[in-house]
BAKEPA-543507 format. One record per residue: residue number from 0; residue in three letters; x, y, z of N, C-alpha, C, O in turn. Coordinates in steps of 0.02 Angstrom, whole numbers, plus 32768, in hexadecimal, padded with zeros to 4 digits. Example, Ala and Ser with C-alpha at 12.3 -4.5 7.8 and 13.67 -1.06 7.14 Angstrom:
2
num / residuo / n.u / n.v / n.w / ca.u / ca.v / ca.w / c.u / c.v / c.w / o.u / o.v / o.w
0 / ALA / 8294 / 7EE4 / 8186 / 8267 / 7F1F / 8186 / 8294 / 7F5B / 8186 / 82C8 / 7F5A / 81A7
1 / SER / 8282 / 7F90 / 8162 / 82AC / 7FCB / 8165 / 8285 / 8002 / 818A / 829E / 8039 / 8192
//
This chain:
150
num / residuo / n.u / n.v / n.w / ca.u / ca.v / ca.w / c.u / c.v / c.w / o.u / o.v / o.w
0 / UNK / E1C9 / DED0 / 254A / E1C6 / DF16 / 255A / E17D / DF2E / 255C / E16A / DF53 / 258A
1 / UNK / E155 / DF19 / 252C / E10F / DF2D / 252B / E0EC / DF14 / 2569 / E0C0 / DF37 / 2584
2 / UNK / E0FD / DEDB / 2581 / E0DF / DEBF / 25BE / E0F0 / DEEB / 25FA / E0C6 / DEF4 / 2626
3 / UNK / E12D / DF06 / 25FD / E141 / DF31 / 2634 / E117 / DF71 / 2635 / E101 / DF87 / 2669
4 / UNK / E10C / DF8F / 25F9 / E0E3 / DFCB / 25F5 / E09C / DFBC / 260C / E07D / DFE2 / 2632
5 / UNK / E083 / DF84 / 25F4 / E03F / DF71 / 2607 / E03A / DF66 / 2653 / E00B / DF7E / 2673
6 / UNK / E069 / DF43 / 266F / E06A / DF37 / 26B7 / E06F / DF7A / 26DD / E04B / DF85 / 270E
7 / UNK / E09C / DFA7 / 26C6 / E0A4 / DFE8 / 26E6 / E063 / E010 / 26E2 / E04F / E02F / 2713
8 / UNK / E041 / E010 / 26A9 / E002 / E033 / 269F / DFCC / E019 / 26CF / DFA8 / E040 / 26EE
9 / UNK / DFC7 / DFD8 / 26D4 / DF96 / DFB9 / 2701 / DFA5 / DFCB / 2749 / DF77 / DFDC / 276F
10 / UNK / DFE4 / DFC9 / 275D / DFF8 / DFD9 / 27A1 / DFE7 / E022 / 27B2 / DFCB / E02F / 27E7
11 / UNK / DFF7 / E04F / 2786 / DFE8 / E096 / 2791 / DF9D / E0A1 / 2794 / DF85 / E0C7 / 27BD
12 / UNK / DF78 / E080 / 2769 / DF2F / E087 / 2768 / DF11 / E06F / 27AA / DEE5 / E08F / 27C6
13 / UNK / DF28 / E036 / 27C2 / DF0E / E01B / 2801 / DF1F / E049 / 283A / DEF4 / E056 / 2864
14 / UNK / DF5C / E063 / 283C / DF6F / E092 / 2871 / DF45 / E0D1 / 286E / DF2F / E0EB / 28A1
15 / UNK / DF3A / E0EA / 2832 / DF11 / E127 / 282A / DECA / E11B / 2842 / DEAE / E145 / 2866
16 / UNK / DEAC / E0E3 / 282F / DE68 / E0D4 / 2845 / DE65 / E0CB / 2890 / DE35 / E0E0 / 28B0
17 / UNK / DE97 / E0AB / 28AD / DE99 / E0A2 / 28F5 / DE9B / E0E5 / 2919 / DE78 / E0EF / 294A
18 / UNK / DEC4 / E113 / 2900 / DEC8 / E156 / 291E / DE86 / E17B / 2916 / DE70 / E19E / 2944
19 / UNK / DE66 / E174 / 28DD / DE26 / E195 / 28D1 / DDF1 / E179 / 2901 / DDC9 / E1A0 / 291B
20 / UNK / DDF1 / E138 / 290D / DDC1 / E11A / 293B / DDCF / E131 / 2982 / DDA0 / E13D / 29A8
21 / UNK / DE0E / E137 / 2995 / DE1F / E14E / 29D8 / DE07 / E195 / 29E2 / DDEC / E1A6 / 2A17
22 / UNK / DE0F / E1BF / 29B0 / DDF8 / E204 / 29B5 / DDAC / E204 / 29BB / DD90 / E22C / 29E2
23 / UNK / DD8A / E1DA / 2997 / DD42 / E1D6 / 299B / DD2C / E1C0 / 29E0 / DCFD / E1DB / 29FB
24 / UNK / DD4F / E18E / 29FD / DD3F / E178 / 2A40 / DD49 / E1B0 / 2A72 / DD22 / E1B9 / 2AA1
25 / UNK / DD7F / E1D6 / 2A68 / DD8C / E20E / 2A95 / DD55 / E243 / 2A8F / DD3F / E25F / 2AC1
26 / UNK / DD40 / E250 / 2A52 / DD0A / E280 / 2A48 / DCCA / E267 / 2A68 / DCA4 / E28D / 2A86
27 / UNK / DCBD / E225 / 2A62 / DC82 / E208 / 2A81 / DC85 / E211 / 2ACD / DC53 / E221 / 2AED
28 / UNK / DCC1 / E205 / 2AE9 / DCC9 / E20C / 2B32 / DCBD / E255 / 2B47 / DC9C / E261 / 2B7A
29 / UNK / DCD6 / E285 / 2B20 / DCCA / E2CC / 2B30 / DC80 / E2DB / 2B2D / DC66 / E300 / 2B57
30 / UNK / DC5D / E2C0 / 2AFA / DC15 / E2CB / 2AF4 / DBF0 / E2AC / 2B2F / DBC2 / E2CB / 2B4A
31 / UNK / DC04 / E26F / 2B44 / DBE4 / E24F / 2B7D / DBF1 / E277 / 2BBD / DBC3 / E27E / 2BE5
32 / UNK / DC2F / E290 / 2BC6 / DC3E / E2B8 / 2C01 / DC15 / E2F8 / 2C02 / DBFB / E30B / 2C37
33 / UNK / DC0E / E318 / 2BC9 / DBE5 / E355 / 2BC4 / DB9D / E345 / 2BD3 / DB7B / E36A / 2BF7
34 / UNK / DB84 / E30D / 2BB8 / DB3F / E2F8 / 2BC4 / DB34 / E2EA / 2C0E / DB01 / E2FE / 2C2A
35 / UNK / DB63 / E2C7 / 2C2E / DB5D / E2B7 / 2C76 / DB5E / E2F7 / 2C9E / DB37 / E2FF / 2CCD
36 / UNK / DB8B / E325 / 2C8E / DB90 / E365 / 2CB1 / DB4F / E38C / 2CAA / DB37 / E3A9 / 2CDB
37 / UNK / DB32 / E38C / 2C6F / DAF2 / E3AE / 2C63 / DABB / E38E / 2C8C / DA92 / E3B1 / 2CAA
38 / UNK / DAB8 / E34B / 2C8E / DA85 / E328 / 2CB5 / DA8C / E338 / 2CFF / DA5A / E343 / 2D21
39 / UNK / DACA / E339 / 2D19 / DAD5 / E348 / 2D5F / DAC0 / E390 / 2D6E / DAA0 / E39E / 2DA1
40 / UNK / DAD1 / E3BE / 2D41 / DABE / E404 / 2D4B / DA72 / E40B / 2D4A / DA56 / E430 / 2D73
41 / UNK / DA50 / E3E8 / 2D1C / DA07 / E3EB / 2D19 / D9E8 / E3CD / 2D58 / D9B7 / E3E7 / 2D73
42 / UNK / DA05 / E395 / 2D70 / D9EC / E375 / 2DAD / D9F5 / E3A4 / 2DE8 / D9C7 / E3AD / 2E0F
43 / UNK / DA30 / E3C2 / 2DEF / DA3C / E3F0 / 2E26 / DA0D / E42C / 2E22 / D9F5 / E444 / 2E55
44 / UNK / DA00 / E444 / 2DE6 / D9D1 / E47B / 2DDC / D98B / E467 / 2DF3 / D96A / E48D / 2E16
45 / UNK / D975 / E42C / 2DDF / D933 / E412 / 2DF4 / D92E / E40E / 2E3F / D8FF / E427 / 2E5D
46 / UNK / D960 / E3EE / 2E5F / D95F / E3E5 / 2EA7 / D962 / E427 / 2ECC / D93D / E432 / 2EFC
47 / UNK / D98E / E453 / 2EB6 / D994 / E494 / 2ED7 / D953 / E4BC / 2ED1 / D93E / E4DB / 2F02
48 / UNK / D935 / E4BB / 2E96 / D8F6 / E4DF / 2E8C / D8BF / E4C3 / 2EB9 / D89C / E4EA / 2EDA
49 / UNK / D8B8 / E482 / 2EBC / D883 / E464 / 2EE5 / D890 / E46F / 2F30 / D862 / E47E / 2F56
50 / UNK / D8CF / E469 / 2F45 / D8DF / E474 / 2F8C / D8D3 / E4BE / 2F9F / D8C0 / E4CD / 2FD7
51 / UNK / D8DF / E4EA / 2F71 / D8D3 / E531 / 2F7E / D888 / E53E / 2F84 / D872 / E563 / 2FB0
52 / UNK / D861 / E521 / 2F58 / D818 / E52A / 2F58 / D7F9 / E510 / 2F98 / D7CC / E52F / 2FB3
53 / UNK / D810 / E4D6 / 2FB1 / D7EE / E4B5 / 2FE8 / D7FF / E4D4 / 302D / D7E1 / E4C1 / 305F
54 / UNK / D82F / E501 / 302F / D840 / E520 / 306F / D804 / E544 / 308C / D7E1 / E568 / 3068
55 / UNK / D7F8 / E53B / 30CC / D7C1 / E55F / 30EE / D78F / E530 / 310C / D79B / E4F4 / 3115
56 / UNK / D754 / E54D / 311C / D720 / E528 / 313F / D6E8 / E515 / 310F / D6D2 / E53F / 30E6
57 / UNK / D6D1 / E4D7 / 3113 / D69D / E4BB / 30E9 / D668 / E49B / 3115 / D676 / E484 / 314C
58 / UNK / D62A / E499 / 30FB / D5F5 / E476 / 3120 / D5D0 / E447 / 30F1 / D5CE / E451 / 30B4
59 / UNK / D5B3 / E415 / 310F / D588 / E3E8 / 30E8 / D54D / E411 / 30D0 / D52E / E435 / 30F7
60 / UNK / D53D / E40C / 308F / D506 / E433 / 3073 / D4C6 / E425 / 3099 / D4B1 / E3EB / 30A0
61 / UNK / D4A7 / E458 / 30B3 / D469 / E451 / 30D8 / D471 / E43C / 3120 / D43F / E432 / 3143
62 / UNK / D4AF / E436 / 3138 / D4BB / E421 / 317D / D4F4 / E44A / 319B / D52D / E434 / 319B
63 / UNK / D4E4 / E486 / 31B4 / D519 / E4B2 / 31CE / D53B / E496 / 320C / D56F / E4B0 / 3220
64 / UNK / D520 / E462 / 322A / D53F / E443 / 3265 / D57B / E418 / 3256 / D5A4 / E40C / 3282
65 / UNK / D581 / E401 / 3218 / D5BA / E3D7 / 3206 / D5E8 / E3FE / 31D8 / D5D6 / E40D / 319F
66 / UNK / D624 / E40F / 31F0 / D654 / E437 / 31CA / D698 / E416 / 31CC / D6A8 / E3ED / 31F7
67 / UNK / D6C0 / E42A / 319C / D707 / E418 / 31A0 / D731 / E454 / 318C / D71B / E480 / 3167
68 / UNK / D76D / E456 / 31A7 / D79C / E48D / 319D / D7DC / E470 / 3180 / D7F6 / E43E / 3198
69 / UNK / D7F4 / E491 / 314B / D834 / E47D / 312D / D864 / E4B8 / 3133 / D856 / E4EF / 311B
70 / UNK / D89C / E4AB / 3153 / D8D2 / E4DC / 3159 / D912 / E4B9 / 3142 / D92A / E48B / 3163
71 / UNK / D92C / E4CF / 3109 / D963 / E4AC / 30E8 / D94C / E465 / 30D9 / D91E / E45D / 30B1
72 / UNK / D969 / E433 / 30F6 / D952 / E3EE / 30EC / D92E / E3D3 / 3129 / D91B / E398 / 312B
73 / UNK / D925 / E3FC / 315C / D903 / E3E6 / 3199 / D8B8 / E3E8 / 318F / D89C / E419 / 3177
74 / UNK / D897 / E3B2 / 31A2 / D84F / E3A9 / 319A / D831 / E39F / 31E0 / D847 / E374 / 3205
75 / UNK / D7FF / E3C9 / 31F0 / D7DD / E3C2 / 3231 / D792 / E3C1 / 3225 / D777 / E3ED / 3204
76 / UNK / D771 / E38D / 323F / D729 / E384 / 3237 / D706 / E396 / 3279 / D71C / E383 / 32AF
77 / UNK / D6CF / E3BB / 3273 / D6A7 / E3CF / 32AD / D65F / E3B8 / 32A4 / D644 / E3BD / 326D
78 / UNK / D640 / E3A0 / 32D9 / D5F9 / E391 / 32DB / D5DA / E3BD / 3311 / D5ED / E3B7 / 334C
79 / UNK / D5AC / E3E8 / 32FE / D58C / E417 / 332C / D5BF / E43F / 3354 / D5B7 / E44A / 3390
80 / UNK / D5F4 / E453 / 3333 / D628 / E47C / 3353 / D65B / E455 / 337B / D68D / E472 / 3391
81 / UNK / D651 / E415 / 3385 / D67F / E3EB / 33AC / D6B1 / E3C8 / 337E / D69E / E3AE / 3349
82 / UNK / D6F0 / E3C8 / 3392 / D723 / E3A6 / 336C / D711 / E35C / 3366 / D704 / E33A / 3398
83 / UNK / D711 / E343 / 3329 / D6FE / E2FD / 331E / D739 / E2D3 / 3303 / D73F / E298 / 3312
84 / UNK / D764 / E2F3 / 32DA / D79A / E2CD / 32BA / D7D0 / E2FE / 32A3 / D7C2 / E335 / 328D
85 / UNK / D80E / E2E7 / 32A9 / D847 / E30C / 328D / D870 / E2DE / 3262 / D87B / E2A3 / 3272
86 / UNK / D887 / E2F9 / 322C / D8B1 / E2D2 / 31FF / D8D2 / E300 / 31CD / D8D9 / E33C / 31D9
87 / UNK / D8E6 / E2E4 / 3195 / D903 / E30C / 315F / D8DA / E2FF / 3120 / D8B8 / E2CC / 311A
88 / UNK / D8DF / E32E / 30F2 / D8BA / E329 / 30B3 / D8EB / E32C / 3079 / D916 / E357 / 3077
89 / UNK / D8E3 / E2FE / 304B / D90A / E2FE / 300D / D8D9 / E2FA / 2FD3 / D8A4 / E2DA / 2FD8
90 / UNK / D8EA / E31B / 2F9D / D8C1 / E318 / 2F61 / D8ED / E2F9 / 2F2A / D926 / E30C / 2F21
91 / UNK / D8D0 / E2CA / 2F05 / D8F3 / E2A7 / 2ED1 / D8CE / E2AF / 2E8F / D891 / E2A7 / 2E8C
92 / UNK / D8F3 / E2BE / 2E5B / D8D4 / E2BF / 2E18 / D8C2 / E278 / 2E04 / D88F / E26C / 2DE4
93 / UNK / D8EC / E248 / 2E16 / D8E0 / E202 / 2E0A / D8E4 / E1DE / 2E4D / D918 / E1DD / 2E6D
94 / UNK / D8AD / E1C1 / 2E62 / D8AA / E1A1 / 2EA4 / D8E1 / E16E / 2EAD / D8F3 / E14A / 2E7F
95 / UNK / D8FC / E16C / 2EEA / D92F / E139 / 2EF8 / D910 / E0F4 / 2EFC / D8D4 / E0ED / 2F07
96 / UNK / D939 / E0C3 / 2EF5 / D922 / E07D / 2EF4 / D8FE / E069 / 2F34 / D8D0 / E040 / 2F33
97 / UNK / D914 / E085 / 2F6E / D8F5 / E070 / 2FAD / D8AB / E085 / 2FB1 / D887 / E06D / 2FDD
98 / UNK / D894 / E0B0 / 2F84 / D84D / E0C3 / 2F82 / D824 / E093 / 2F56 / D7E7 / E099 / 2F54
99 / UNK / D844 / E065 / 2F34 / D824 / E03F / 2EFF / D7EF / E00E / 2F15 / D7BE / E004 / 2EF2
100 / UNK / D7F8 / DFEE / 2F4E / D7CA / DFBA / 2F64 / D7C0 / DF86 / 2F2D / D789 / DF6B / 2F24
101 / UNK / D7F6 / DF78 / 2F08 / D7F4 / DF43 / 2ED6 / D7E2 / DF5A / 2E90 / D7E2 / DF31 / 2E62
102 / UNK / D7D4 / DF9A / 2E85 / D7C5 / DFB0 / 2E41 / D7F7 / DFE6 / 2E2C / D819 / E004 / 2E56
103 / UNK / D7FA / DFF3 / 2DEC / D828 / E025 / 2DD2 / D80C / E06A / 2DDE / D7D7 / E07C / 2DC2
104 / UNK / D82D / E092 / 2E06 / D816 / E0D6 / 2E16 / D848 / E10A / 2DFD / D843 / E145 / 2E0F
105 / UNK / D877 / E0F4 / 2DD5 / D8AD / E121 / 2DBF / D895 / E15C / 2D95 / D8B8 / E18E / 2D8F
106 / UNK / D85A / E157 / 2D78 / D83F / E18D / 2D4E / D811 / E1BB / 2D75 / D7F2 / E1E8 / 2D59
107 / UNK / D80B / E1B0 / 2DB7 / D7DD / E1D6 / 2DE0 / D804 / E206 / 2E0C / D836 / E1F3 / 2E2B
108 / UNK / D7EE / E245 / 2E0F / D80C / E274 / 2E3F / D7EB / E269 / 2E82 / D7AF / E25B / 2E86
109 / UNK / D812 / E270 / 2EB7 / D7F4 / E263 / 2EF9 / D815 / E28D / 2F30 / D84B / E2A8 / 2F29
110 / UNK / D7F0 / E291 / 2F67 / D809 / E2AF / 2FA5 / D813 / E276 / 2FD6 / D7EA / E248 / 2FD9
111 / UNK / D849 / E278 / 2FFB / D856 / E244 / 302C / D861 / E265 / 3070 / D88E / E28F / 3078
112 / UNK / D838 / E252 / 30A0 / D840 / E269 / 30E5 / D864 / E232 / 310A / D84C / E1F9 / 310F
113 / UNK / D89E / E243 / 3126 / D8C8 / E211 / 3147 / D8CC / E221 / 3192 / D8DA / E25A / 31A6
114 / UNK / D8C0 / E1ED / 31BA / D8CB / E1F2 / 3201 / D90A / E1CD / 3213 / D933 / E1BD / 31E8
115 / UNK / D913 / E1BF / 3253 / D94F / E19B / 3268 / D950 / E154 / 324F / D986 / E139 / 323F
116 / UNK / D916 / E134 / 324C / D914 / E0ED / 3238 / D8E2 / E0DF / 3200 / D8D8 / E0A6 / 31ED
117 / UNK / D8C3 / E114 / 31E5 / D890 / E108 / 31B2 / D897 / E13B / 3179 / D8B9 / E16E / 3180
118 / UNK / D876 / E12C / 3142 / D872 / E15A / 3109 / D82E / E150 / 30EA / D818 / E118 / 30DE
119 / UNK / D80C / E187 / 30DD / D7CA / E185 / 30BE / D7CF / E1A9 / 307B / D7E6 / E1E2 / 3077
120 / UNK / D7B9 / E188 / 3046 / D7BF / E1A2 / 3002 / D77B / E1B8 / 2FE8 / D749 / E195 / 2FEE
121 / UNK / D77A / E1F4 / 2FCA / D73E / E20F / 2FAC / D74B / E21E / 2F62 / D779 / E244 / 2F52
122 / UNK / D723 / E201 / 2F36 / D728 / E210 / 2EEF / D70B / E255 / 2EE3 / D6D3 / E264 / 2EF9
123 / UNK / D72F / E280 / 2EC0 / D718 / E2C4 / 2EB2 / D6EA / E2C3 / 2E75 / D6FD / E2AC / 2E40
124 / UNK / D6AE / E2DD / 2E7F / D67E / E2E3 / 2E48 / D684 / E329 / 2E2A / D68A / E330 / 2DED
125 / UNK / D682 / E35C / 2E55 / D68F / E3A1 / 2E3F / D6AF / E3C6 / 2E79 / D6A7 / E3B5 / 2EB3
126 / UNK / D6D4 / E3F9 / 2E66 / D6FE / E41B / 2E98 / D70B / E461 / 2E7F / D72B / E46B / 2E4C
127 / UNK / D6F3 / E493 / 2EA4 / D704 / E4D9 / 2E93 / D70A / E500 / 2ED4 / D707 / E4E3 / 2F0A
128 / UNK / D711 / E541 / 2ED0 / D71F / E56A / 2F0A / D6E3 / E56F / 2F3A / D6EC / E583 / 2F74
129 / UNK / D6A8 / E55E / 2F24 / D66C / E564 / 2F4F / D64B / E522 / 2F62 / D62A / E51D / 2F95
130 / UNK / D655 / E4EE / 2F39 / D632 / E4AE / 2F44 / D660 / E473 / 2F34 / D68A / E475 / 2F07
131 / UNK / D656 / E43F / 2F5B / D678 / E3FF / 2F4E / D643 / E3C9 / 2F4D / D619 / E3C5 / 2F7A
132 / UNK / D645 / E39F / 2F1A / D61B / E363 / 2F17 / D649 / E328 / 2F11 / D676 / E326 / 2EE7
133 / UNK / D63E / E2F8 / 2F3D / D668 / E2BC / 2F3C / D640 / E281 / 2F56 / D607 / E288 / 2F6C
134 / UNK / D65E / E247 / 2F52 / D63D / E20B / 2F6C / D672 / E1E0 / 2F8E / D6AB / E1DB / 2F77
135 / UNK / D65F / E1C0 / 2FC4 / D68C / E194 / 2FE8 / D69C / E158 / 2FBC / D66F / E134 / 2FA6
136 / UNK / D6DC / E14C / 2FB0 / D6EF / E113 / 2F86 / D6E3 / E0D3 / 2FAD / D6F9 / E0CC / 2FE6
137 / UNK / D6C0 / E0A5 / 2F8E / D6AE / E067 / 2FB0 / D66F / E06D / 2FD9 / D65B / E03F / 2FFC
138 / UNK / D64F / E0A8 / 2FD6 / D612 / E0B4 / 2FFC / D5D4 / E0A6 / 2FD4 / D5D6 / E081 / 2FA2
139 / UNK / D59D / E0C4 / 2FE8 / D55C / E0B8 / 2FC9 / D553 / E0DB / 2F86 / D525 / E0CC / 2F60
140 / UNK / D580 / E10B / 2F77 / D578 / E132 / 2F3A / D555 / E174 / 2F47 / D54C / E19C / 2F19
141 / UNK / D540 / E17F / 2F85 / D51E / E1BD / 2F97 / D54D / E1F8 / 2F89 / D589 / E1F5 / 2F98
142 / UNK / D532 / E22D / 2F6B / D559 / E268 / 2F5B / D55A / E296 / 2F98 / D525 / E2A9 / 2FB2
143 / UNK / D596 / E2A6 / 2FAE / D59F / E2D4 / 2FE6 / D5AC / E319 / 2FCA / D5D6 / E322 / 2F9E
144 / UNK / D588 / E34A / 2FE4 / D590 / E38F / 2FCB / D5A6 / E3BC / 3004 / D58A / E3BA / 303B
145 / UNK / D5D9 / E3E5 / 2FF5 / D5F3 / E414 / 3026 / D5F2 / E45A / 3008 / D5FB / E463 / 2FCC
146 / UNK / D5E5 / E48B / 3034 / D5E5 / E4D2 / 3020 / D618 / E4F7 / 3049 / D622 / E4E9 / 3084
147 / UNK / D638 / E527 / 302A / D669 / E550 / 304E / D644 / E57C / 3080 / D610 / E599 / 3071
148 / UNK / D660 / E57F / 30BD / D645 / E5AB / 30F1 / D671 / E5E9 / 30F5 / D657 / E621 / 30F6
149 / UNK / D6B2 / E5E1 / 30F7 / D6E1 / E619 / 30FA / D71B / E60B / 30CD / D748 / E635 / 30C8
//
């Protein structure tokens, strides 16, 4: 009889611990889902803010002949007033792998200008409503500076 009580006690204890672990796993999953939702919201906030800031006309600092215009995600480059290139513009808080050229760029924010068959990636150095500093990824490291025109 004592053995039956002991067996029953052990069985109930194991079941109780199993339920407690399941609840803990469920709580962990809820925490992970909340964390993921927060990260997505922060990412969307970052992207929306940057895309809102970059709307309009920009020129190469010190060279009013070279400008680009961003309307929504449409990117148009002009040289001396002549259309030079059309594509789309995307901004990433963490650069996509296709910008990597063999190195880890996941911690770098970047702008990507995409054409029909090409994509050019620029690492963002600084970015605000009046000035953009960036560098061509895989390029010489020269810092490109742009100023808002309109």
